[in-house]
C-alpha positions in Angstrom: 108.0 80.8 85.1 108.1 82.7 88.5 107.1 86.3 88.5 109.9 88.8 88.1 108.9 90.7 91.3 109.4 87.5 93.3 113.0 87.1 91.9 114.0 90.5 93.5 115.4 91.1 96.9 116.2 94.1 99.1 118.2 94.5 102.3 116.6 95.3 105.6 118.0 98.2 107.7 120.6 95.8 109.2 121.8 94.8 105.7 120.2 91.3 105.6 118.7 90.4 102.2 115.0 89.8 102.1 113.6 88.0 99.1 110.4 89.5 97.6 109.2 85.9 97.3 108.6 86.1 101.0 105.5 88.1 100.1 104.2 85.7 97.5 100.4 85.4 97.7 100.1 88.8 99.4 99.0 92.1 98.1 102.0 94.4 98.4 102.1 98.2 98.7 105.6 99.4 98.0 106.4 103.0 99.1 109.5 105.1 98.9 109.6 106.9 102.3 111.4 109.7 104.1 111.3 110.7 107.7 111.8 114.5 107.2 109.3 115.1 104.4 106.2 117.2 104.4 104.4 113.9 103.5 105.8 112.0 106.5 102.4 112.0 108.2 101.5 109.4 105.6 103.4 106.9 107.8 100.4 106.8 110.1 98.0 106.1 107.2 100.2 103.4 105.8 100.5 101.8 109.2 96.7 101.9 109.5 96.3 100.1 106.2 98.8 97.6 107.3 97.1 97.0 110.7 93.6 96.8 109.1 94.5 94.4 106.3 97.7 92.5 107.3 95.7 89.5 108.5 93.8 89.5 105.2 97.0 89.4 103.1 98.3 92.9 102.8 101.9 93.9 103.4 103.3 97.5 103.2 107.0 97.7 102.3 108.8 101.0 103.1 112.0 101.9 101.1 113.7 105.0 102.5 115.2 107.3 99.9 117.3 110.5 100.3 117.1 111.6 96.7 114.4 114.3 97.2 115.6 117.3 99.1 117.8 115.3 101.4 114.7 114.4 103.4 116.0 111.0 104.6 119.4 111.9 106.1 119.2 109.4 108.9 121.3 106.2 109.0 119.4 103.0 108.4 119.2 102.1 112.1 118.2 105.6 113.2 115.6 105.8 110.4 114.0 102.5 111.5 113.9 103.6 115.1 112.4 107.0 114.2 109.7 105.4 112.1 108.8 103.1 115.0 108.9 105.6 117.8 107.6 108.7 116.1 105.1 107.1 113.6 104.3 103.7 115.1 105.5 101.9 112.0 105.5 98.1 112.4 105.4 97.2 108.6 108.7 96.1 107.1 111.3 98.7 106.3 114.4 98.3 104.1 117.7 100.1 103.9 118.0 103.4 102.2 118.0 103.1 98.4 117.9 105.2 95.2 114.7 105.2 93.2 116.0 107.2 90.2 119.2 107.4 88.3 122.1 105.1 87.7 121.9 103.4 91.1 118.1 102.8 91.1 117.3 99.8 93.2 116.1 96.7 91.2 112.7 96.7 93.0 112.0 100.3 91.8 113.6 99.7 88.4 111.1 96.8 87.9 108.1 98.7 89.2 108.8 101.8 87.2 109.2 99.7 84.0 105.7 98.3 84.5 103.9 101.4 85.7 105.0 104.7 84.4 103.8 107.9 86.0 103.3 111.6 85.2 107.0 112.0 84.7 107.4 108.8 82.7 109.5 106.2 84.4 110.9 108.6 87.1 109.8 108.9 90.7 108.6 112.4 91.3 109.0 112.6 95.1 108.9 110.7 98.4 105.8 108.5 99.1 105.2 107.4 95.5 103.3 104.1 96.0 103.0 100.9 93.9 100.3 98.3 94.4 101.3 94.7 93.5 98.7 92.0 93.4 98.9 88.5 95.0 100.6 87.2 91.9 103.4 89.7 92.0 102.0 91.9 89.1 102.2 95.7 89.6 98.7 96.9 89.1 98.6 100.6 90.1 100.9 103.5 90.8 99.9 106.3 93.1 101.3 109.8 93.3 103.1 111.1 96.4 100.1 113.2 97.5 97.7 110.2 97.3 96.6 109.6 100.9 96.9 106.0 102.0 93.2 105.9 102.8 92.4 106.6 99.2 94.3 103.4 98.2 92.0 101.3 100.5 89.4 100.5 97.8 92.1 99.2 95.5 93.5 97.0 98.2 90.1 95.6 99.1 89.5 94.6 95.5 92.8 92.8 95.3 92.4 90.9 98.6 
């Protein structure tokens, strides 16, 4: 039976669905992002991880969210452009989603069901990170304040 993660999909900023099965066989780092958050400098660290390990099988997936202090007020297109121009982001970004509550996106519903955090199944803030292995199994959840560089040893082990 195929892994549940690979049965999910999410829309890119232009509204086109992308199946998570696209990333089958890769280590995936899923992050809820925001362009106007105090943790926004993490974009650079996430991009560095992506650039350093993408040829070895890592993909970083950014999911913008406006549920925390209204820190992602930009439209999907503007957000994508801002991430590229201001932060050098080349890893895949998706359209703005909800990570908590009634309208939680299925990707985050699934990840939270497998890896609870300090606040149970809720996402605490922007830049919560989930590491998924090459078989689509969520293996580790990282807090918003965990720097991307601190995730590198976990990524290396999974690659």
